N, C-alpha and C positions, 0 to 999 in steps of 0.2 A: 528780234521778232516780238519779244515780250514788251519792249518799249513801244513798238508800233501799235500793238494791241491796246496798251494802256492809253496811248494818245488818241487812238480811234474811239475808245470807250468814253473818254472824257469829252471829246468833241461831240459825240452823239448825244450826250446828256444835255447839252445846252444848244443843240442844233435847231435852228429854224430856217426854213427855206421860203423865199419869195421868188416866184417864177412867173413871168408874163407868159404869155402864150395862151347777245343782243337778239335783238329780237323784235318782231313786229310790235309787241305790246310796249316796248320801251321807246318807240319812235313817236315823237310829237306829230300829230296829224296836221299836215299843212296841205290843204286841198289844192291850192294853186300857187306855185312859186313863180308864175309868170309875171307877177306884179313887182318883182324885186330884181335887182341886178346882182345881189349877193346872198349866199346862204352860208350858215355856219353849221358844221357837222362835227359832232363828237364821235370819235372813232376808237374802238377798242383794238389793241394790237399794235399801236404805234410806239416803237421803242428805239428805233435807230435811223440813221441817215438812209439806209437802204429802204426802210419802210416809207420814208418821206418821198424818195425818188419813185417808188411804186405808185404812190398816190398821185404824184405830179404826172406821171406817165398815163395813169388811168384817166385823169380829167383833162390834162393838157392837150391830148390828141383830139378832143371833141371840138368841132367847129364852133359851138356855142360859147365855149369857155374862153374868157379873155385872160384871167389871172388865177393862180392857185397859190395859197399860202398854207404851209404846214407848220404847226407848233407841236413839237414832240412833247414838250414840257406840259402842255395843256391838253394833249390828245385831241387837238382841234384842227380841222381842215376848213379853210375858208375858200369858197369858190366864187369868183366874180365872173359874171356873164357879159357878153357883148350886148350893146344896146338893143333892146327889143328881143333878145334871145334868152332861152332858159332850157333846162332839161327837167323831166319829171322826177318826182321823189323816187318812184320805182326804178328809174334809170340810174339815179344816184346810188341807191342801195345795191343794185346789180353790179355797177362798176366797182364799188368797194368790195363786195363779196368775191367778185372775180379776181380782185387783187389780193384777196386773203384777209380782209378785215371785216369787223362787225360794226354796223352803224348803230349808235346809241340813240341819237336824235338829230333832227334837222330843224334849223331855226332860220326863218327869214330875217334879213337885216336890211335896214335902209342906209347903213354905213357902207363906205367903200372898203375894199380889202386893205388899202393903205391905212385907213382910220382904225380898223380892227387890229391890224398889226401894231400900230402905235399904242393902242390901249394895253395890249398884252405885254409890251416891252416896258411898261411903267413899273 
């Protein structure tokens, strides 16, 4: 059991997931995320694979979302939207809070989820 725990701990420290499918004053104000297909979210509380799966579940079930990438190392969540679709900043924040996490900031990106993932793996 001890070996399993250690293996799980090590794997979660370097875990990143790519899946297709705090406080208000710390959030960068983005009035309209409808002009972008990707947003980057810094999230407090991301520490393990279970955390990543919770985020993926929270966003992956939304019909507007095409792809979700979670980087535990960077405490970053990247959400890619389907063409012409998006969700509001308040809905993003609510989804994260319901999943038990605090949103630090939201940033629009013109890059794809795949491009952001590649940058982070350098």
